[in-house]
C-alpha positions as a Markdown table, in Angstrom:
| # | Residue | x | y | z |
|---|---|---|---|---|
| 1 | Met | 0.2 | -0.1 | -0.1 |
| 2 | Glu | 2.9 | 2.4 | 0.6 |
| 3 | Phe | 4.5 | 1.9 | -2.7 |
| 4 | Lys | 1.2 | 2.6 | -3.9 |
| 5 | Lys | 0.9 | 5.9 | -2.2 |
| 6 | Asp | 4.2 | 6.8 | -3.5 |
| 7 | Leu | 3.8 | 5.8 | -6.9 |
| 8 | Asp | 0.3 | 8.2 | -6.7 |
| 9 | Leu | 2.4 | 10.9 | -5.5 |
| 10 | Val | 4.9 | 10.8 | -8.7 |
| 11 | Gly | 2.2 | 10.8 | -10.9 |
| 12 | Lys | 0.8 | 13.9 | -9.1 |
| 13 | Ile | 4.0 | 15.8 | -9.1 |
| 14 | Ala | 5.0 | 14.4 | -13.0 |
| 15 | Ala | 1.8 | 15.5 | -14.5 |
| 16 | His | 2.2 | 18.9 | -12.9 |
| 17 | Ser | 5.9 | 19.3 | -14.1 |
| 18 | Val | 6.4 | 20.5 | -17.6 |
| 19 | Met | 10.3 | 21.1 | -19.1 |
| 20 | Ser | 10.9 | 24.3 | -20.6 |
| 21 | Gly | 11.4 | 24.9 | -24.5 |
| 22 | Lys | 13.6 | 26.9 | -26.9 |
| 23 | Tyr | 12.4 | 28.7 | -30.1 |
| 24 | Lys | 13.6 | 31.3 | -32.4 |
| 25 | Asp | 11.5 | 34.3 | -32.5 |
| 26 | Lys | 10.7 | 36.6 | -35.7 |
| 27 | Asp | 14.3 | 38.2 | -35.9 |
| 28 | Gly | 16.1 | 35.1 | -35.4 |
| 29 | Asn | 17.0 | 35.2 | -31.3 |
| 30 | Ile | 16.8 | 32.3 | -29.3 |
| 31 | Lys | 13.9 | 32.4 | -26.4 |
| 32 | Glu | 13.2 | 29.6 | -23.8 |
| 33 | Ile | 9.2 | 29.2 | -22.9 |
| 34 | Leu | 9.1 | 28.2 | -18.9 |
| 35 | Pro | 6.8 | 27.1 | -16.4 |
| 36 | Val | 4.9 | 29.7 | -14.6 |
| 37 | Gly | 1.8 | 30.1 | -12.0 |
| 38 | Pro | 0.5 | 27.3 | -9.7 |
| 39 | Gly | -0.5 | 25.0 | -12.5 |
| 40 | Asn | 3.5 | 25.3 | -13.6 |
| 41 | Ser | 2.2 | 26.1 | -17.3 |
| 42 | Leu | 4.0 | 27.1 | -20.2 |
| 43 | Asp | 3.9 | 30.9 | -21.1 |
| 44 | Phe | 2.3 | 30.7 | -24.7 |
| 45 | Asp | 1.3 | 34.5 | -24.7 |
| 46 | Gln | 4.8 | 35.8 | -25.1 |
| 47 | Phe | 5.3 | 32.8 | -28.0 |
| 48 | Arg | 2.7 | 33.9 | -29.9 |
| 49 | Glu | 3.9 | 37.7 | -29.9 |
| 50 | Asp | 7.4 | 36.8 | -30.5 |
| 51 | Ile | 6.8 | 34.7 | -33.8 |
| 52 | Gly | 3.6 | 36.9 | -34.9 |
| 53 | Ala | 1.5 | 33.7 | -35.2 |
| 54 | Phe | -2.5 | 33.3 | -34.2 |
| 55 | Gly | -3.6 | 36.5 | -36.2 |
| 56 | Gly | -6.8 | 34.7 | -37.0 |
| 57 | Gly | -9.0 | 38.0 | -38.5 |
| 58 | Ser | -7.7 | 40.5 | -36.6 |
| 59 | Gly | -3.9 | 40.4 | -38.5 |
| 60 | Gly | -1.8 | 39.6 | -36.5 |
| 61 | Ser | 0.3 | 42.4 | -36.3 |
| 62 | Thr | 2.1 | 43.0 | -32.2 |
| 63 | Asp | 4.3 | 46.2 | -33.2 |
| 64 | Pro | 2.6 | 49.1 | -30.7 |
| 65 | Asn | 3.4 | 51.6 | -33.3 |
| 66 | His | 1.3 | 50.0 | -36.4 |
| 67 | Pro | -2.1 | 48.7 | -34.2 |
| 68 | Thr | -3.8 | 46.8 | -36.4 |
| 69 | Ala | -7.4 | 47.6 | -37.4 |
| 70 | Gly | -9.7 | 44.6 | -38.4 |
| 71 | Ala | -7.9 | 42.1 | -40.9 |
| 72 | Asp | -5.9 | 44.6 | -42.0 |
| 73 | Tyr | -2.1 | 44.6 | -39.8 |
| 74 | Tyr | 0.9 | 46.0 | -40.7 |
| 75 | Ala | 3.4 | 43.8 | -42.6 |
| 76 | Gly | 6.7 | 45.7 | -43.2 |
| 77 | Ser | 7.6 | 49.2 | -44.4 |
| 78 | Leu | 7.2 | 49.9 | -48.2 |
| 79 | Ala | 9.8 | 52.6 | -48.3 |
| 80 | Asp | 12.5 | 50.2 | -47.0 |
| 81 | Gly | 11.9 | 47.6 | -49.7 |
| 82 | Glu | 10.1 | 44.8 | -46.5 |
| 83 | Ile | 7.3 | 44.7 | -49.1 |
| 84 | Thr | 8.1 | 42.2 | -52.6 |
| 85 | Glu | 6.4 | 40.1 | -55.4 |
| 86 | Arg | 3.3 | 42.4 | -55.6 |
| 87 | Tyr | 2.0 | 40.8 | -58.3 |
| 88 | Leu | -1.6 | 42.7 | -59.8 |
| 89 | Leu | -4.9 | 41.1 | -59.2 |
| 90 | Tyr | -7.5 | 43.5 | -59.7 |
| 91 | Gln | -7.6 | 47.6 | -61.0 |
| 92 | Arg | -10.6 | 49.4 | -61.4 |
| 93 | Asp | -11.6 | 50.9 | -64.8 |
| 94 | Glu | -11.4 | 54.6 | -64.3 |
| 95 | Ser | -13.7 | 54.9 | -67.3 |
| 96 | Val | -16.2 | 53.4 | -65.1 |
| 97 | Ala | -18.4 | 55.4 | -62.7 |
| 98 | Glu | -17.1 | 54.8 | -59.0 |
| 99 | Gln | -19.2 | 51.8 | -57.4 |
| 100 | Thr | -19.7 | 51.6 | -53.6 |
| 101 | Gly | -22.2 | 48.7 | -53.0 |
| 102 | Ser | -21.1 | 45.1 | -53.2 |
| 103 | Gln | -19.0 | 44.0 | -55.7 |
| 104 | Thr | -17.2 | 40.7 | -57.2 |
| 105 | Val | -14.5 | 40.8 | -59.3 |
| 106 | Thr | -12.4 | 37.5 | -60.7 |
| 107 | Leu | -8.4 | 37.9 | -59.7 |
| 108 | Leu | -5.8 | 38.2 | -62.9 |
| 109 | Arg | -3.9 | 35.4 | -61.3 |
| 110 | Asp | -4.7 | 31.9 | -59.8 |
| 111 | Val | -3.9 | 32.0 | -56.1 |
| 112 | Gly | -5.8 | 28.7 | -55.0 |
| 113 | Thr | -8.7 | 27.9 | -53.1 |
| 114 | Lys | -6.9 | 28.8 | -50.2 |
| 115 | Phe | -4.9 | 31.8 | -51.2 |
| 116 | Asn | -1.9 | 29.4 | -50.5 |
| 117 | Met | -0.6 | 29.7 | -54.2 |
| 118 | Asp | 0.9 | 33.3 | -54.2 |
| 119 | Gly | 3.0 | 35.2 | -51.7 |
| 120 | Asp | 1.7 | 36.1 | -47.9 |
| 121 | Gly | -1.7 | 37.4 | -48.8 |
| 122 | Ala | -3.4 | 40.4 | -50.7 |
| 123 | Thr | -2.7 | 44.0 | -50.4 |
| 124 | Phe | -5.4 | 46.8 | -50.8 |
| 125 | Leu | -5.1 | 50.5 | -52.6 |
| 126 | Ile | -7.8 | 52.2 | -51.6 |
| 127 | His | -9.6 | 56.1 | -51.9 |
| 128 | Leu | -12.6 | 57.6 | -50.0 |
| 129 | Gln | -15.5 | 58.8 | -51.8 |
| 130 | Lys | -16.7 | 62.0 | -49.9 |
| 131 | Thr | -20.5 | 63.5 | -50.3 |
| 132 | Ala | -20.5 | 67.1 | -48.1 |
| 133 | Met | -23.6 | 67.6 | -46.3 |
| 134 | Thr | -25.2 | 70.4 | -45.5 |
| 135 | Lys | -28.4 | 70.0 | -42.7 |
| 136 | Gly | -28.9 | 66.7 | -43.9 |
| 137 | Ala | -28.8 | 67.8 | -48.2 |
| 138 | Lys | -25.8 | 65.7 | -49.8 |
| 139 | Gly | -23.8 | 68.4 | -51.3 |
| 140 | Asp | -20.1 | 67.9 | -53.6 |
| 141 | Val | -19.3 | 64.4 | -54.4 |
| 142 | Thr | -14.8 | 64.7 | -54.1 |
| 143 | Asp | -12.4 | 61.8 | -53.8 |
| 144 | Ile | -10.2 | 61.9 | -51.1 |
| 145 | Glu | -6.5 | 60.3 | -50.4 |
| 146 | Leu | -5.5 | 58.7 | -47.5 |
| 147 | Asn | -2.8 | 59.9 | -45.0 |
| 148 | Tyr | -1.4 | 57.0 | -42.8 |
| 149 | Asp | 0.0 | 58.4 | -39.8 |
| 150 | Pro | -0.2 | 56.6 | -36.6 |
| 151 | Thr | 0.5 | 59.4 | -34.0 |
| 152 | Asn | -3.0 | 60.5 | -35.9 |
| 153 | Val | -2.1 | 64.0 | -36.8 |
| 154 | Ala | -4.8 | 65.7 | -39.3 |
| 155 | Lys | -3.3 | 66.7 | -42.5 |
| 156 | Asp | -4.9 | 69.5 | -45.1 |
| 157 | Gly | -6.9 | 67.9 | -48.0 |
| 158 | Tyr | -6.0 | 64.2 | -46.9 |
| 159 | Phe | -8.0 | 61.7 | -44.8 |
| 160 | Thr | -5.5 | 60.5 | -42.1 |
| 161 | Thr | -6.0 | 57.0 | -40.5 |
| 162 | Thr | -4.2 | 54.8 | -38.2 |
| 163 | Ser | -5.2 | 51.7 | -39.9 |
| 164 | Pro | -2.3 | 49.9 | -41.7 |
| 165 | Tyr | -1.8 | 51.6 | -45.2 |
| 166 | Pro | -1.7 | 50.0 | -48.0 |
| 167 | Ile | -3.9 | 47.7 | -46.1 |
| 168 | Tyr | -2.6 | 43.9 | -46.1 |
| 169 | Ile | -4.0 | 41.1 | -45.4 |
| 170 | Lys | -2.7 | 37.8 | -44.2 |
| 171 | Ala | -3.4 | 34.8 | -46.9 |
| 172 | Ser | -4.3 | 32.5 | -43.7 |
| 173 | Asp | -7.5 | 35.2 | -42.8 |
| 174 | Leu | -8.7 | 35.3 | -46.5 |
| 175 | Ala | -8.6 | 31.4 | -46.5 |
| 176 | Thr | -11.2 | 31.2 | -44.3 |
| 177 | Lys | -14.1 | 32.9 | -46.3 |
| 178 | Lys | -15.5 | 34.6 | -43.9 |
| 179 | Thr | -15.8 | 38.4 | -44.4 |
| 180 | Leu | -13.5 | 40.4 | -43.1 |
| 181 | Ala | -13.6 | 43.9 | -41.9 |
| 182 | Ile | -10.9 | 46.6 | -42.5 |
| 183 | Pro | -12.4 | 49.7 | -40.7 |
| 184 | Ile | -10.4 | 53.0 | -41.6 |
| 185 | Asn | -9.6 | 54.4 | -38.3 |
| 186 | Gly | -8.5 | 57.8 | -37.1 |
| 187 | Ile | -9.2 | 61.2 | -37.2 |
| 188 | Gly | -10.2 | 61.5 | -41.4 |
| 189 | Glu | -10.2 | 65.2 | -42.3 |
| 190 | Ser | -11.2 | 66.5 | -38.5 |
| 191 | Leu | -14.6 | 68.2 | -39.4 |
| 192 | Ser | -16.2 | 67.6 | -35.9 |
| 193 | Gly | -15.8 | 65.2 | -33.8 |
| 194 | Lys | -18.7 | 65.1 | -32.7 |
| 195 | Asn | -20.4 | 62.3 | -34.2 |
| 196 | Val | -18.1 | 60.2 | -36.2 |
| 197 | Lys | -18.2 | 56.8 | -37.4 |
| 198 | Ala | -15.1 | 55.5 | -39.4 |
| 199 | Pro | -16.0 | 54.1 | -42.9 |
| 200 | Gln | -15.1 | 50.4 | -43.5 |
| 201 | Leu | -14.0 | 48.1 | -45.6 |
| 202 | Asn | -15.8 | 44.4 | -46.1 |
| 203 | Val | -13.3 | 41.7 | -48.3 |
| 204 | Thr | -14.3 | 38.5 | -48.8 |
| 205 | Phe | -12.2 | 35.6 | -50.7 |
| 206 | Asn | -14.3 | 33.6 | -52.2 |
| 207 | Gly | -12.1 | 30.4 | -52.6 |
| 208 | Asn | -13.0 | 30.5 | -56.4 |
| 209 | Gly | -10.8 | 32.6 | -58.4 |
| 210 | Thr | -13.0 | 35.9 | -57.3 |
| 211 | Met | -13.3 | 38.0 | -54.7 |
| 212 | Thr | -16.1 | 40.2 | -53.1 |
| 213 | Phe | -15.7 | 43.4 | -51.0 |
| 214 | Glu | -18.0 | 46.2 | -50.2 |
| 215 | Ser | -18.6 | 49.8 | -48.4 |
| 216 | Val | -19.9 | 50.5 | -44.9 |
| 217 | Thr | -20.0 | 54.2 | -44.8 |
| 218 | Gly | -19.0 | 56.2 | -42.7 |
| 219 | Tyr | -19.2 | 59.8 | -41.7 |
| 220 | Asp | -18.3 | 62.9 | -39.8 |
| 221 | Asn | -20.7 | 65.2 | -39.0 |
| 222 | Asp | -22.5 | 67.7 | -36.2 |
| 223 | Gly | -25.0 | 64.8 | -35.1 |
| 224 | Tyr | -28.2 | 67.7 | -35.3 |
| 225 | Ser | -30.7 | 65.7 | -35.6 |
| 226 | Thr | -33.1 | 67.9 | -37.8 |
| 227 | Gly | -30.2 | 67.8 | -40.0 |
| 228 | Ala | -26.5 | 66.9 | -39.7 |
| 229 | Thr | -23.8 | 68.8 | -41.5 |
| 230 | Gly | -20.2 | 67.5 | -42.4 |
| 231 | Ala | -19.6 | 64.5 | -44.6 |
| 232 | Asn | -20.2 | 61.1 | -45.7 |
| 233 | Tyr | -17.3 | 58.7 | -46.8 |
| 234 | Glu | -17.2 | 55.9 | -48.4 |
| 235 | Val | -14.3 | 53.1 | -49.7 |
| 236 | Ile | -13.3 | 53.1 | -53.1 |
| 237 | Val | -11.1 | 50.2 | -53.8 |
| 238 | Asp | -8.1 | 51.0 | -56.8 |
| 239 | Val | -6.2 | 48.0 | -56.7 |
| 240 | Ile | -5.6 | 44.3 | -54.9 |
| 241 | Ala | -2.4 | 42.8 | -55.6 |
| 242 | Thr | -0.2 | 39.8 | -54.1 |
| 243 | Phe | 2.6 | 40.8 | -51.8 |
| 244 | Ser | 5.6 | 38.9 | -49.8 |
| 245 | Val | 7.1 | 40.2 | -46.9 |
| 246 | Gln | 11.2 | 40.1 | -46.9 |
| 247 | Ser | 14.2 | 41.5 | -45.0 |
| 248 | Ala | 15.0 | 45.2 | -45.5 |
| 249 | Val | 16.8 | 45.9 | -49.0 |
| 250 | Ala | 19.2 | 49.1 | -49.6 |
| 251 | Gln | 17.4 | 52.2 | -51.5 |
| 252 | Ile | 19.1 | 53.7 | -54.0 |
| 253 | Pro | 19.8 | 57.5 | -53.6 |
| 254 | Ala | 17.6 | 60.0 | -54.8 |
| 255 | Ser | 18.1 | 61.7 | -58.3 |
| 256 | Val | 20.4 | 58.5 | -59.8 |
| 257 | Asn | 19.2 | 58.1 | -63.3 |
| 258 | Leu | 18.1 | 54.0 | -63.9 |
| 259 | Phe | 17.8 | 55.2 | -67.9 |
| 260 | Ser | 19.2 | 58.2 | -70.4 |
| 261 | Gly | 18.6 | 58.6 | -73.7 |
| 262 | Ser | 15.7 | 57.4 | -76.2 |
| 263 | Ala | 14.0 | 55.2 | -76.2 |
| 264 | Thr | 9.5 | 53.8 | -75.9 |
| 265 | His | 7.7 | 50.6 | -74.7 |
| 266 | Glu | 9.7 | 48.5 | -73.1 |
| 267 | Ile | 12.5 | 50.0 | -70.9 |
| 268 | Ala | 15.2 | 48.6 | -68.3 |
| 269 | Leu | 16.0 | 50.5 | -64.9 |
| 270 | Ala | 19.5 | 50.1 | -64.0 |
| 271 | Gly | 19.8 | 48.9 | -61.0 |
| 272 | Ser | 16.6 | 48.4 | -60.1 |
| 273 | Ser | 15.9 | 44.9 | -58.2 |
| 274 | Asp | 13.0 | 42.4 | -59.8 |
| 275 | Phe | 9.9 | 44.3 | -58.2 |
| 276 | Leu | 11.7 | 48.1 | -58.0 |
| 277 | Glu | 11.8 | 47.7 | -53.8 |
| 278 | Asn | 15.1 | 49.4 | -53.7 |
| 279 | Leu | 13.7 | 53.1 | -55.9 |
| 280 | Met | 13.5 | 55.0 | -52.9 |
| 281 | Asp | 10.5 | 56.7 | -52.9 |
| 282 | Gly | 9.5 | 56.5 | -56.2 |
| 283 | Ile | 10.8 | 56.5 | -60.0 |
| 284 | Glu | 10.3 | 60.4 | -62.2 |
| 285 | Ile | 9.5 | 59.6 | -65.9 |
| 286 | His | 11.4 | 62.7 | -68.5 |
| 287 | Leu | 9.2 | 62.7 | -71.7 |
| 288 | Gly | 10.4 | 64.2 | -75.2 |
| 289 | Pro | 9.3 | 67.1 | -76.4 |
| 290 | Tyr | 7.5 | 65.7 | -79.6 |
| 291 | Phe | 6.1 | 62.4 | -81.1 |
| 292 | Ile | 8.0 | 61.6 | -83.4 |
| 293 | Gly | 7.5 | 59.3 | -86.4 |
| 294 | Thr | 9.7 | 58.4 | -89.2 |
| 295 | Trp | 9.2 | 56.1 | -92.7 |
| 296 | Thr | 10.1 | 55.7 | -96.0 |
| 297 | Asn | 8.1 | 56.8 | -99.2 |
| 298 | Ala | 8.2 | 58.1 | -102.8 |
| 299 | Ser | 9.5 | 61.6 | -101.7 |
| 300 | Gly | 12.4 | 59.8 | -99.1 |
| 301 | Ile | 12.9 | 59.4 | -95.5 |
| 302 | Gln | 10.2 | 61.8 | -93.6 |
| 303 | Thr | 10.4 | 62.8 | -90.3 |
| 304 | Val | 7.0 | 64.0 | -88.3 |
| 305 | Lys | 6.9 | 65.3 | -85.1 |
| 306 | Val | 3.7 | 66.2 | -83.1 |
| 307 | Ser | 4.4 | 68.2 | -79.8 |
| 308 | Arg | 3.9 | 66.4 | -76.4 |
| 309 | Ser | 2.3 | 70.1 | -75.7 |
| 310 | Thr | -0.5 | 69.7 | -77.8 |
| 311 | Phe | -2.1 | 66.9 | -75.6 |
| 312 | Asp | -1.2 | 68.4 | -72.2 |
| 313 | Ile | 1.0 | 65.9 | -71.5 |
| 314 | Pro | 3.5 | 67.3 | -69.0 |
| 315 | Ser | 7.1 | 66.6 | -69.4 |
| 316 | Gln | 7.5 | 64.6 | -66.1 |
| 317 | Ile | 5.6 | 61.8 | -64.7 |
| 318 | Lys | 6.1 | 60.8 | -61.0 |
| 319 | Ile | 5.5 | 57.5 | -60.3 |
| 320 | Asp | 4.8 | 56.5 | -56.1 |
| 321 | Lys | 6.3 | 53.5 | -54.9 |
| 322 | Ser | 2.7 | 52.5 | -53.2 |
| 323 | Leu | 2.2 | 52.1 | -57.5 |
| 324 | Phe | 5.1 | 49.5 | -58.1 |
| 325 | Ile | 2.8 | 46.8 | -58.6 |
| 326 | Ile | 3.9 | 43.8 | -61.3 |
| 327 | Gly | 0.8 | 44.5 | -63.9 |
| 328 | Tyr | -0.5 | 48.2 | -62.6 |
| 329 | Lys | -1.1 | 50.1 | -65.7 |
| 330 | Leu | -0.8 | 54.5 | -64.5 |
| 331 | Lys | -2.9 | 56.0 | -67.3 |
| 332 | Ile | -1.2 | 59.3 | -68.9 |
| 333 | Asn | -3.9 | 62.1 | -68.5 |
| 334 | Arg | -4.5 | 63.9 | -71.5 |
| 335 | Lys | -6.4 | 65.9 | -74.3 |
| 336 | Pro | -7.5 | 64.9 | -77.9 |
| 337 | Phe | -5.5 | 65.7 | -80.8 |
| 338 | Thr | -7.5 | 68.1 | -83.2 |
| 339 | Gly | -5.6 | 70.4 | -84.2 |
| 340 | Gln | -4.7 | 70.9 | -88.1 |
| 341 | Ala | -2.2 | 69.8 | -90.3 |
| 342 | Asp | 0.8 | 72.6 | -90.1 |
| 343 | Tyr | 4.2 | 72.9 | -91.6 |
| 344 | Ile | 6.8 | 73.6 | -89.4 |
| 345 | Ser | 10.4 | 73.1 | -91.0 |
| 346 | Thr | 11.1 | 72.4 | -94.7 |
| 347 | Asn | 14.9 | 72.2 | -93.9 |
| 348 | Gln | 14.7 | 69.7 | -90.9 |
| 349 | Gly | 11.7 | 68.0 | -92.9 |
| 350 | Thr | 9.0 | 67.8 | -89.5 |
| 351 | Tyr | 5.8 | 68.6 | -89.5 |
| 352 | Glu | 2.5 | 68.8 | -87.3 |
| 353 | Ser | 0.0 | 66.7 | -88.7 |
| 354 | Asn | -3.7 | 65.9 | -88.2 |
| 355 | Val | -3.1 | 62.9 | -85.9 |
| 356 | Ser | -5.7 | 61.2 | -83.7 |
| 357 | Asp | -4.2 | 59.0 | -80.9 |
| 358 | Cys | -5.6 | 55.4 | -79.9 |
| 359 | Gly | -7.2 | 55.7 | -77.2 |
| 360 | Gly | -4.6 | 57.2 | -74.0 |
| 361 | Tyr | -1.1 | 56.5 | -73.0 |
| 362 | Phe | -0.1 | 54.2 | -69.9 |
| 363 | Val | 3.0 | 53.4 | -67.9 |
| 364 | Thr | 2.9 | 49.6 | -67.4 |
| 365 | Ile | 5.2 | 48.9 | -64.3 |
| 366 | Gly | 7.1 | 45.2 | -65.6 |
| 367 | Lys | 9.9 | 43.0 | -63.3 |
| 368 | Asn | 13.0 | 45.6 | -63.4 |
| 369 | Ser | 10.6 | 47.9 | -66.0 |
| 370 | Ile | 8.6 | 49.8 | -67.2 |
| 371 | Asp | 6.4 | 49.8 | -70.3 |
| 372 | Leu | 6.0 | 53.4 | -72.0 |
| 373 | Glu | 2.6 | 53.0 | -74.4 |
| 374 | Thr | 2.0 | 56.4 | -75.8 |
| 375 | Asp | 1.4 | 55.7 | -79.5 |
| 376 | Leu | -0.6 | 57.9 | -81.7 |
| 377 | Tyr | -1.3 | 57.2 | -85.8 |
| 378 | Val | -1.8 | 58.8 | -89.1 |
| 379 | Gly | -4.1 | 57.9 | -91.6 |
| 380 | Tyr | -6.1 | 55.9 | -89.2 |
| 381 | Asp | -7.0 | 55.8 | -85.2 |
| 382 | Gly | -6.8 | 52.4 | -82.9 |
| 383 | Asn | -9.7 | 51.4 | -84.1 |
| 384 | Gly | -9.1 | 51.3 | -87.6 |
| 385 | Asn | -11.2 | 54.2 | -88.8 |
| 386 | Lys | -9.5 | 56.4 | -90.9 |
| 387 | Ile | -9.0 | 60.1 | -89.8 |
| 388 | Tyr | -6.8 | 61.3 | -92.1 |
| 389 | Ala | -6.3 | 61.4 | -95.7 |
| 390 | Gly | -2.5 | 60.5 | -95.7 |
| 391 | Ser | -1.1 | 63.6 | -97.1 |
| 392 | Leu | 0.7 | 66.4 | -95.1 |
| 393 | Ala | -0.2 | 70.1 | -96.1 |
| 394 | Asn | 3.1 | 70.2 | -98.7 |
| 395 | Gly | 1.3 | 67.3 | -100.2 |
| 396 | Ile | 4.2 | 64.2 | -98.8 |
| 397 | Asn | 2.2 | 61.1 | -98.6 |
| 398 | Ile | 2.3 | 59.1 | -95.5 |
| 399 | Pro | 1.6 | 55.6 | -95.3 |
| 400 | Asp | -1.8 | 55.1 | -93.6 |
| 401 | Ser | -2.1 | 53.5 | -90.1 |
| 402 | Ser | 1.7 | 54.9 | -89.4 |
| 403 | Lys | 2.5 | 54.8 | -85.8 |
| 404 | Met | 4.2 | 57.9 | -83.6 |
| 405 | Ser | 5.7 | 57.2 | -80.4 |
| 406 | Leu | 6.3 | 59.5 | -77.5 |
| 407 | Pro | 10.3 | 58.7 | -76.1 |
| 408 | Cys | 11.5 | 58.4 | -72.8 |
| 409 | Thr | 14.5 | 60.7 | -72.3 |
| 410 | Gln | 15.5 | 59.8 | -68.7 |
| 411 | Ile | 14.2 | 57.9 | -65.6 |
| 412 | Asn | 15.6 | 58.8 | -61.7 |
| 413 | Thr | 14.8 | 58.1 | -58.3 |
| 414 | Tyr | 13.2 | 60.8 | -56.0 |
| 415 | Lys | 12.8 | 61.1 | -52.7 |
| 416 | Asp | 9.8 | 63.4 | -51.4 |
């Protein structure tokens, strides 16, 4: 009997005994889990924090300087190159009116049924649609960009948010196929602060190559029951992309030339990493003064030039680092060309012609490159419709559907 009692005692002691364990935290440091409390149990709270796991639908960020906002978490510093492998999944069609209701879009890449085939998750670029309210009556509708500031200081002309931006959602959260809420917290425009509700984006990955998102209206007004004055806000999704996280990379200093010369279409960026993570705050593209077309006809080699300023295209275009997403297409604003044929210089053989553009000019982001699409046509438009008889003011014939391009002369990094 005494022997049995001794065994029972040993069993009870063993039941409450736990050996410590060692692990490596997210920074590579070796740490140890120790038993704590009267139950002699392991302290997993510190373990969870150290490895950044168990995020679930709340994002899982443990950085006190960048608090989570629903499923949105701080994945890393875009400026320091910690966000990489961003591939385009969706880009809003700017020719269509902004929609705030529920939308289901087909993703441009196969991410698997559990969003486990392409990176660490999905990142979103958004803006807010603001509707001014005066005594309950709707007024002007305008767009407003976000200003991410964890210290929550208002910035004129922006909606200041403390929610991590760009938005990052973990693949494990998307894989649940549940609706994930991302509130756009913060002081916003600091209009009244009396009656405030954060606008919100709801996101659902459907597991079949589509994603559904919708806006939940937010507001900031004076709260008068007879008719509030202030503003309502809706979330507009501009871009969805994949992303992966990596260690910070050294940045190429500002004003360093990545290209110099004269080129159109695909242009390699010297010194750039594949996903352009090392290009400081963005790139600045310098454009030549003329669209240029050169071809040979019965009159010999002919060069036609059309002034860039005719289309109100600026001489320099800046592309922010947040837009360095493979496949993203940035539209260059311009007005249609409606000028008449105009002789410029007989000696140099340069002319302004009656030409038509082909619908728009774009810069497309590629791996350590850009594709500059700035073609216009003499003779036919981009849809094959004849828009000019094919001769200049001095009678020189131009081949039908002759293409002209606006060359890039320089690309350099910049810092805001």
